[in-house]
Structure formats: C-alpha cells, structure tokens
MDAnalysis code that builds the backbone (N, CA, C; Angstrom):
import MDAnalysis as mda
import numpy as np

u = mda.Universe.empty(456, n_residues=152, atom_resindex=np.repeat(np.arange(152), 3), trajectory=True)
u.add_TopologyAttr("name", ["N", "CA", "C"] * 152)
u.add_TopologyAttr("resid", np.arange(1, 153))
u.add_TopologyAttr("resname", ["MET", "VAL", "LEU", "GLY", "ALA", "ILE", "PHE", "LEU", "PHE", "SER", "LEU", "PRO", "GLU", "HIS", "ALA", "SER", "ILE", "VAL", "MET", "LEU", "PHE", "VAL", "ALA", "THR", "ALA", "ILE", "LEU", "GLY", "THR", "THR", "PHE", "GLY", "ILE", "VAL", "ASN", "ILE", "THR", "LEU", "GLN", "VAL", "ALA", "VAL", "GLN", "GLU", "SER", "VAL", "ALA", "LYS", "HIS", "LEU", "ILE", "GLY", "ALA", "ALA", "THR", "THR", "VAL", "ASN", "ALA", "LEU", "LEU", "ARG", "THR", "MET", "GLY", "THR", "THR", "LEU", "VAL", "LEU", "SER", "GLY", "LEU", "SER", "ILE", "ALA", "LEU", "ASN", "ARG", "THR", "PHE", "THR", "GLU", "ALA", "THR", "ALA", "HIS", "ASN", "PRO", "LYS", "LEU", "THR", "THR", "THR", "LEU", "LEU", "ASN", "GLN", "ILE", "SER", "ASP", "ALA", "LYS", "ALA", "LEU", "LYS", "ASN", "ILE", "PRO", "VAL", "ASN", "LEU", "ILE", "ALA", "PRO", "LEU", "ARG", "HIS", "THR", "LEU", "PHE", "ASN", "GLY", "MET", "HIS", "LEU", "LEU", "ALA", "LEU", "ILE", "SER", "GLY", "LEU", "LEU", "LEU", "PHE", "ILE", "ALA", "LEU", "PHE", "VAL", "ASN", "TRP", "LEU", "ASP", "PRO", "TRP", "LYS", "LYS", "GLY", "LEU", "GLU"])
u.atoms.positions = np.array([
    [-105.960, -120.191, -185.731],
    [-105.112, -118.785, -185.340],
    [-105.180, -117.754, -184.358],
    [-107.167, -117.713, -185.175],
    [-107.815, -116.575, -184.641],
    [-107.883, -116.878, -182.951],
    [-108.280, -118.351, -182.834],
    [-108.478, -118.839, -180.973],
    [-106.775, -118.559, -180.363],
    [-105.590, -119.030, -181.232],
    [-104.433, -118.675, -180.808],
    [-104.180, -117.070, -180.258],
    [-104.669, -116.222, -181.218],
    [-104.485, -114.871, -180.739],
    [-105.428, -114.534, -179.944],
    [-106.871, -115.344, -179.942],
    [-107.827, -114.177, -178.569],
    [-107.039, -115.079, -177.647],
    [-106.375, -116.461, -177.285],
    [-105.810, -116.892, -176.054],
    [-104.601, -115.834, -175.398],
    [-103.831, -116.020, -176.430],
    [-102.899, -114.754, -175.957],
    [-103.374, -113.588, -176.120],
    [-104.078, -112.576, -176.327],
    [-104.964, -111.031, -175.651],
    [-105.264, -111.678, -174.273],
    [-106.133, -112.943, -173.892],
    [-106.822, -112.928, -173.092],
    [-106.075, -113.095, -171.517],
    [-104.348, -113.496, -172.117],
    [-103.806, -113.675, -170.747],
    [-103.360, -112.608, -169.451],
    [-103.637, -112.767, -168.634],
    [-103.411, -111.529, -167.830],
    [-101.417, -111.384, -167.874],
    [-101.575, -110.407, -166.734],
    [-100.230, -109.563, -167.025],
    [-99.186, -111.045, -166.193],
    [-99.792, -111.321, -165.332],
    [-98.818, -112.417, -164.767],
    [-98.873, -113.568, -164.767],
    [-99.527, -113.956, -165.653],
    [-99.587, -115.895, -166.336],
    [-98.006, -116.373, -166.120],
    [-98.357, -117.607, -165.856],
    [-97.141, -118.512, -166.101],
    [-96.570, -118.706, -167.696],
    [-95.914, -119.185, -167.109],
    [-94.926, -119.281, -168.702],
    [-95.371, -120.667, -169.513],
    [-95.969, -121.499, -168.601],
    [-96.845, -122.801, -169.449],
    [-97.694, -122.080, -170.109],
    [-98.506, -120.852, -169.745],
    [-99.381, -120.850, -170.350],
    [-99.070, -119.638, -172.276],
    [-97.825, -119.170, -171.771],
    [-97.230, -118.730, -172.953],
    [-96.931, -119.881, -173.857],
    [-96.654, -120.839, -173.104],
    [-96.058, -122.052, -174.236],
    [-97.516, -122.502, -174.673],
    [-98.478, -122.624, -173.919],
    [-99.339, -123.238, -174.936],
    [-99.817, -122.313, -175.998],
    [-99.985, -120.995, -175.722],
    [-100.465, -119.737, -176.774],
    [-99.371, -120.296, -177.816],
    [-98.032, -119.974, -177.458],
    [-97.298, -120.325, -178.845],
    [-97.004, -121.600, -179.476],
    [-97.160, -122.435, -178.882],
    [-98.025, -123.976, -179.304],
    [-98.601, -124.186, -180.415],
    [-100.223, -123.321, -180.070],
    [-101.432, -123.155, -180.532],
    [-100.757, -122.155, -182.132],
    [-100.132, -121.062, -182.031],
    [-99.804, -120.077, -182.644],
    [-98.949, -120.532, -184.394],
    [-98.086, -121.223, -183.260],
    [-96.827, -121.984, -184.404],
    [-97.403, -123.003, -184.948],
    [-98.034, -123.693, -184.461],
    [-98.807, -125.162, -185.021],
    [-99.875, -124.692, -186.378],
    [-100.321, -123.974, -185.786],
    [-101.627, -123.554, -187.056],
    [-101.029, -122.344, -188.198],
    [-100.022, -121.573, -187.755],
    [-99.237, -121.085, -188.765],
    [-98.458, -122.122, -189.641],
    [-98.175, -123.120, -189.072],
    [-97.299, -123.958, -190.428],
    [-98.822, -124.917, -190.707],
    [-99.318, -125.102, -190.293],
    [-100.767, -125.775, -191.231],
    [-101.068, -124.894, -192.372],
    [-101.180, -123.435, -192.222],
    [-101.507, -122.427, -193.101],
    [-100.641, -122.480, -193.898],
    [-99.096, -122.226, -193.838],
    [-97.938, -122.064, -194.914],
    [-98.113, -123.466, -195.382],
    [-98.142, -124.787, -195.435],
    [-98.097, -125.645, -196.510],
    [-99.365, -125.681, -196.749],
    [-100.403, -125.295, -196.192],
    [-101.717, -125.436, -197.400],
    [-101.823, -124.518, -198.579],
    [-101.190, -123.252, -197.834],
    [-100.847, -122.397, -199.122],
    [-100.098, -122.592, -200.135],
    [-98.749, -123.282, -199.751],
    [-97.823, -123.518, -200.764],
    [-98.697, -124.539, -201.479],
    [-99.205, -125.977, -201.025],
    [-99.598, -126.442, -201.611],
    [-100.767, -126.165, -202.796],
    [-101.827, -125.628, -202.614],
    [-102.801, -124.940, -203.032],
    [-102.228, -124.022, -204.080],
    [-101.316, -123.330, -203.969],
    [-100.641, -122.339, -204.921],
    [-100.048, -123.056, -206.190],
    [-99.327, -124.202, -205.478],
    [-98.580, -125.502, -206.801],
    [-100.008, -126.250, -207.382],
    [-100.835, -126.237, -206.799],
    [-101.812, -126.841, -207.364],
    [-102.596, -126.078, -208.464],
    [-102.792, -125.349, -208.667],
    [-103.519, -123.870, -209.081],
    [-102.884, -123.451, -210.183],
    [-101.437, -123.686, -210.361],
    [-100.707, -123.656, -211.650],
    [-100.420, -124.591, -212.462],
    [-100.493, -124.329, -213.945],
    [-99.501, -125.254, -214.703],
    [-98.340, -126.479, -214.172],
    [-98.283, -127.422, -214.793],
    [-96.767, -127.762, -213.840],
    [-95.651, -127.037, -214.172],
    [-95.608, -126.236, -215.357],
    [-94.034, -125.613, -215.950],
    [-94.375, -124.427, -215.220],
    [-95.566, -123.844, -214.543],
    [-95.296, -122.931, -213.556],
    [-95.198, -122.824, -212.329],
    [-94.965, -124.002, -211.745],
    [-94.855, -124.061, -210.241],
    [-93.694, -123.641, -209.740],
    [-92.670, -123.568, -210.333],
    [-91.455, -123.003, -209.718],
    [-91.550, -121.560, -209.502],
    [-92.428, -120.856, -210.528],
    [-92.223, -119.745, -210.668],
    [-93.616, -119.284, -209.553],
    [-94.674, -119.784, -209.537],
    [-95.387, -119.674, -208.420],
    [-95.246, -119.892, -206.889],
    [-94.352, -120.788, -207.064],
    [-93.726, -121.004, -205.171],
    [-93.040, -120.074, -205.054],
    [-92.246, -119.924, -206.154],
    [-91.259, -118.325, -206.362],
    [-91.813, -117.292, -205.732],
    [-92.891, -116.543, -206.551],
    [-93.816, -115.476, -206.093],
    [-94.369, -115.494, -204.759],
    [-95.114, -116.762, -204.536],
    [-95.568, -117.040, -203.317],
    [-94.599, -116.674, -202.463],
    [-93.921, -117.135, -201.937],
    [-92.158, -117.015, -200.753],
    [-92.403, -115.235, -201.104],
    [-92.025, -114.993, -201.769],
    [-91.721, -113.432, -202.210],
    [-92.902, -112.868, -201.631],
    [-93.854, -113.234, -201.937],
    [-95.330, -111.967, -201.404],
    [-95.201, -112.365, -200.374],
    [-94.974, -113.413, -199.732],
    [-95.478, -113.830, -197.887],
    [-94.321, -113.461, -197.134],
    [-92.990, -113.026, -197.566],
    [-91.929, -112.292, -197.339],
    [-92.244, -111.376, -196.759],
    [-92.561, -110.382, -198.105],
    [-93.220, -108.854, -198.674],
    [-94.391, -108.775, -197.013],
    [-95.419, -109.565, -197.395],
    [-95.862, -109.145, -196.477],
    [-96.101, -109.127, -194.799],
    [-95.073, -110.422, -194.809],
    [-94.319, -110.525, -192.923],
    [-93.897, -109.243, -192.818],
    [-92.994, -109.105, -193.489],
    [-92.161, -107.974, -193.308],
    [-92.953, -106.832, -192.924],
    [-94.018, -106.127, -193.702],
    [-94.940, -105.107, -193.580],
    [-95.591, -105.078, -192.318],
    [-96.136, -106.198, -191.973],
    [-97.026, -106.238, -190.861],
    [-96.195, -106.350, -189.635],
    [-95.157, -106.781, -189.841],
    [-94.194, -106.593, -188.678],
    [-93.443, -105.399, -188.204],
    [-92.955, -104.560, -189.346],
    [-93.192, -102.627, -189.249],
    [-94.037, -102.165, -188.593],
    [-95.600, -102.636, -189.302],
    [-96.633, -102.177, -188.061],
    [-96.536, -102.449, -186.961],
    [-96.314, -103.812, -186.730],
    [-96.502, -104.168, -184.636],
    [-95.309, -103.370, -184.476],
    [-93.757, -103.306, -185.121],
    [-93.239, -102.406, -184.413],
    [-93.071, -101.044, -184.369],
    [-94.271, -100.160, -185.106],
    [-94.303, -98.925, -184.669],
    [-95.529, -99.072, -183.847],
    [-95.769, -99.950, -183.611],
    [-97.373, -100.076, -182.333],
    [-96.592, -100.024, -181.075],
    [-95.529, -101.123, -181.151],
    [-95.155, -101.321, -180.032],
    [-94.331, -100.083, -179.243],
    [-93.263, -99.612, -180.495],
    [-92.685, -98.280, -180.062],
    [-93.150, -96.972, -179.619],
    [-94.831, -96.801, -180.107],
    [-95.633, -96.187, -179.773],
    [-96.466, -96.178, -178.233],
    [-95.958, -97.609, -177.637],
    [-96.472, -97.767, -176.457],
    [-95.344, -97.480, -175.594],
    [-94.419, -97.502, -175.949],
    [-92.679, -97.448, -175.192],
    [-92.536, -95.844, -175.121],
    [-92.896, -95.240, -176.127],
    [-92.663, -93.991, -176.198],
    [-94.195, -92.969, -174.949],
    [-95.263, -93.726, -175.341],
    [-96.034, -93.323, -174.262],
    [-95.814, -93.195, -172.785],
    [-95.379, -94.403, -172.934],
    [-95.071, -94.771, -171.228],
    [-93.615, -93.877, -170.930],
    [-92.995, -94.088, -171.722],
    [-91.714, -92.880, -171.130],
    [-92.080, -91.766, -171.036],
    [-93.049, -90.753, -171.755],
    [-93.734, -89.582, -171.453],
    [-93.921, -89.255, -170.739],
    [-95.155, -90.307, -169.707],
    [-95.426, -90.311, -168.748],
    [-95.096, -90.448, -167.242],
    [-93.917, -91.175, -167.529],
    [-92.873, -91.508, -166.495],
    [-91.759, -91.069, -166.680],
    [-91.337, -90.318, -166.189],
    [-89.706, -89.474, -166.909],
    [-88.954, -90.538, -166.602],
    [-89.138, -91.292, -165.300],
    [-87.712, -92.679, -164.631],
    [-88.037, -93.464, -165.736],
    [-88.716, -93.957, -166.695],
    [-88.854, -94.783, -167.398],
    [-88.028, -94.343, -168.568],
    [-86.913, -95.438, -169.070],
    [-86.365, -94.746, -170.337],
    [-86.342, -96.165, -171.449],
    [-85.836, -95.729, -172.556],
    [-86.252, -96.873, -173.916],
    [-84.879, -97.723, -173.466],
    [-83.967, -97.313, -172.696],
    [-82.691, -98.166, -172.594],
    [-82.759, -99.001, -171.309],
    [-83.735, -98.474, -170.172],
    [-84.484, -99.613, -169.479],
    [-85.295, -100.278, -169.962],
    [-86.111, -99.904, -171.047],
    [-87.388, -100.908, -171.349],
    [-86.441, -101.965, -171.910],
    [-84.817, -101.598, -172.991],
    [-84.531, -102.910, -173.703],
    [-83.983, -103.642, -172.812],
    [-83.844, -103.222, -171.175],
    [-82.803, -104.102, -170.660],
    [-84.237, -104.541, -169.759],
    [-85.261, -104.565, -169.526],
    [-85.951, -105.593, -168.949],
    [-86.141, -106.587, -169.181],
    [-86.102, -107.207, -170.452],
    [-85.962, -108.308, -170.977],
    [-84.754, -108.984, -170.983],
    [-83.851, -108.644, -170.251],
    [-82.547, -109.326, -170.250],
    [-82.065, -109.507, -168.702],
    [-82.260, -110.742, -168.380],
    [-81.985, -111.425, -166.727],
    [-80.974, -110.795, -166.501],
    [-79.313, -110.472, -166.834],
    [-78.131, -109.976, -166.915],
    [-78.382, -108.526, -166.839],
    [-78.932, -107.687, -167.386],
    [-79.335, -106.637, -166.977],
    [-80.078, -106.118, -166.180],
    [-81.194, -106.939, -165.417],
    [-82.200, -106.461, -164.505],
    [-81.661, -106.495, -163.428],
    [-80.495, -107.122, -162.815],
    [-79.845, -106.424, -162.017],
    [-79.179, -105.013, -161.975],
    [-79.408, -104.448, -162.825],
    [-78.712, -103.100, -162.890],
    [-80.133, -101.884, -162.971],
    [-81.113, -102.618, -162.984],
    [-82.395, -101.707, -162.959],
    [-82.949, -101.252, -161.464],
    [-83.292, -99.867, -161.346],
    [-83.347, -100.325, -159.863],
    [-84.965, -100.387, -159.708],
    [-84.711, -101.356, -158.280],
    [-86.146, -102.056, -157.934],
    [-87.097, -101.723, -158.188],
    [-87.592, -100.288, -157.777],
    [-88.526, -99.744, -157.854],
    [-88.879, -99.324, -159.375],
    [-88.376, -99.365, -160.413],
    [-89.023, -99.581, -161.840],
    [-89.213, -101.169, -162.232],
    [-88.909, -101.721, -161.850],
    [-89.341, -103.030, -162.625],
    [-90.349, -103.623, -162.464],
    [-91.235, -103.169, -161.740],
    [-92.846, -102.968, -162.319],
    [-93.401, -102.424, -163.439],
    [-93.155, -100.992, -162.989],
    [-93.954, -100.482, -164.524],
    [-93.359, -100.616, -165.413],
    [-92.050, -101.058, -165.695],
    [-91.497, -101.184, -166.737],
    [-91.859, -102.563, -167.623],
    [-92.039, -103.689, -166.586],
    [-92.626, -105.098, -166.763],
    [-94.106, -104.525, -167.150],
    [-94.880, -103.740, -166.465],
    [-96.315, -103.461, -167.033],
    [-96.344, -103.042, -168.336],
    [-95.564, -102.049, -168.809],
    [-95.359, -101.400, -169.943],
    [-94.915, -102.342, -171.168],
    [-94.078, -103.142, -170.505],
    [-93.691, -104.005, -171.635],
    [-94.942, -105.037, -172.089],
    [-95.954, -105.515, -170.440],
    [-97.112, -106.032, -171.130],
    [-98.040, -105.762, -172.142],
    [-97.863, -104.431, -171.340],
    [-99.386, -103.347, -172.551],
    [-98.598, -103.497, -173.966],
    [-97.287, -103.272, -174.002],
    [-97.229, -103.074, -175.897],
    [-97.178, -104.918, -176.586],
    [-97.063, -105.842, -175.523],
    [-97.517, -107.163, -176.262],
    [-99.055, -107.628, -176.059],
    [-99.737, -107.022, -175.066],
    [-100.942, -107.081, -175.393],
    [-101.518, -106.842, -176.499],
    [-100.964, -104.913, -176.733],
    [-101.550, -104.393, -178.004],
    [-100.912, -105.308, -179.337],
    [-99.897, -106.073, -179.415],
    [-99.657, -106.483, -180.570],
    [-100.370, -107.423, -180.789],
    [-100.814, -108.452, -179.564],
    [-101.695, -109.638, -179.720],
    [-103.484, -108.899, -180.511],
    [-103.479, -107.685, -179.838],
    [-105.053, -107.179, -180.275],
    [-104.703, -107.093, -181.670],
    [-103.668, -106.568, -182.165],
    [-103.835, -105.960, -183.827],
    [-103.627, -107.042, -184.375],
    [-102.952, -108.195, -183.836],
    [-102.767, -109.466, -184.980],
    [-103.762, -110.323, -184.779],
    [-104.536, -110.036, -183.860],
    [-106.301, -110.693, -183.539],
    [-107.190, -110.458, -184.530],
    [-106.708, -108.844, -184.564],
    [-107.983, -108.128, -185.696],
    [-107.275, -108.314, -187.150],
    [-106.223, -108.730, -187.436],
    [-105.830, -108.656, -188.784],
    [-106.308, -110.005, -189.121],
    [-106.057, -111.332, -188.002],
    [-106.738, -112.413, -188.359],
    [-107.940, -112.486, -188.767],
    [-108.785, -111.841, -187.973],
    [-110.403, -111.504, -188.434],
    [-110.804, -110.909, -189.316],
    [-109.894, -110.113, -190.009],
    [-110.077, -109.093, -190.925],
    [-109.486, -110.503, -192.600],
    [-108.590, -111.107, -192.185],
    [-108.538, -112.563, -193.439],
    [-109.481, -113.268, -193.335],
    [-109.933, -114.008, -192.246],
    [-111.173, -114.766, -192.141],
    [-111.906, -114.379, -192.815],
    [-112.393, -113.170, -192.525],
    [-113.638, -112.290, -193.148],
    [-113.526, -112.319, -194.777],
    [-112.169, -112.008, -194.945],
    [-111.979, -112.049, -196.307],
    [-112.035, -113.388, -197.374],
    [-111.414, -114.198, -196.527],
    [-111.499, -115.481, -197.463],
    [-113.104, -116.006, -197.433],
    [-113.524, -115.834, -196.126],
    [-115.313, -116.183, -196.013],
    [-116.232, -115.430, -197.079],
    [-115.718, -114.421, -197.443],
    [-116.689, -113.567, -198.567],
    [-116.237, -114.097, -200.130],
    [-114.724, -114.365, -199.845],
    [-114.022, -114.880, -201.580],
    [-114.372, -114.383, -202.405],
    [-114.234, -113.039, -202.520],
    [-114.387, -112.141, -204.297],
    [-113.592, -112.744, -204.775],
    [-112.660, -113.738, -204.996],
    [-112.622, -114.362, -206.492],
    [-113.543, -115.328, -207.029],
    [-114.111, -116.233, -205.926],
    [-115.197, -117.629, -206.200],
    [-114.357, -118.664, -206.467],
    [-112.758, -118.513, -206.442],
    [-112.086, -119.586, -206.680],
    [-112.619, -120.755, -207.488],
    [-113.152, -120.210, -208.881],
    [-113.719, -121.380, -209.508],
    [-114.371, -122.112, -209.934],
    [-115.308, -121.480, -208.503],
    [-116.698, -122.186, -208.484],
    [-117.740, -121.796, -209.453],
    [-117.980, -120.666, -210.430],
    [-118.376, -120.215, -211.393],
    [-118.635, -121.497, -212.341],
])
C-alpha cells in the first residue's frame, strides 16, 4: 500500500489514465489483501464462541476509522479548493465541482479549464501525500509492535 501511495503521489499532473489504473490496481489489490488478512487474524485470535462478536467489532472499528480518515481527507481537499478560490476570484466552488463532469465541462470558460484542473490535481496530490504519510505511520507502529502479539 505504501508503494502504491508513493506511486500515486509521484504521478505528474498530465499522467495518462493507464498510470492511474496501475496505481489503483496496486492500491486495490493491497487493500483487499490487508482487509482479508486482518479479518482472518481477528477470527483466529479469539475463542470460537467469540468469532461473531470479534468479526462485528472489527468491521465496526474499520468502518469508523474509514469514516474519520475520509472526513479528514475531505477537509484537506476542501481547504485546497478554498485557498484556490481565494487566490483566483474567477475560480468558484461550482466550477471546481463541474470540472470533473464531462457534460458540464462545455459550460466552463476555456481559459479557466487549466487552472481548475491544476487545482483539482493539487487537491488529489495532497490526498495522496496524506494517505502515504498515514500508511508510513501505520507501518511504523506495526513494526514497533507495542502489544508484542503473544511473543513473550
């Protein structure tokens, strides 16, 4: 996942769609591996009569964690958009919402398409950076293994 985040972060603004597919394939595959491995580890670490409860709590905590991280990433993306609209009065939040819609793209003035795409790229680039940092922190915490996982 860390390598996928680094790959995504390193993509230039005008990267081909194929490169985005490669990045998402790496991230999707590793995300699937991590989730399944975590689920099996949780189920194997509890007594047989507690497997249902452990699986449910694991799903709940994973969902809550995802919600909190996505909220933080949304705040970061909105901050990027707010700063861009504050520095360029011709850019608006409505235009930023329309830049990713192929049908609405024809309604955007041609001279604003490049700055809007650049703003969107900067926001996505920031999200890739934050995600990569979170993955590095998680990797470091797991490497430290503060709970010793029964090795004592």
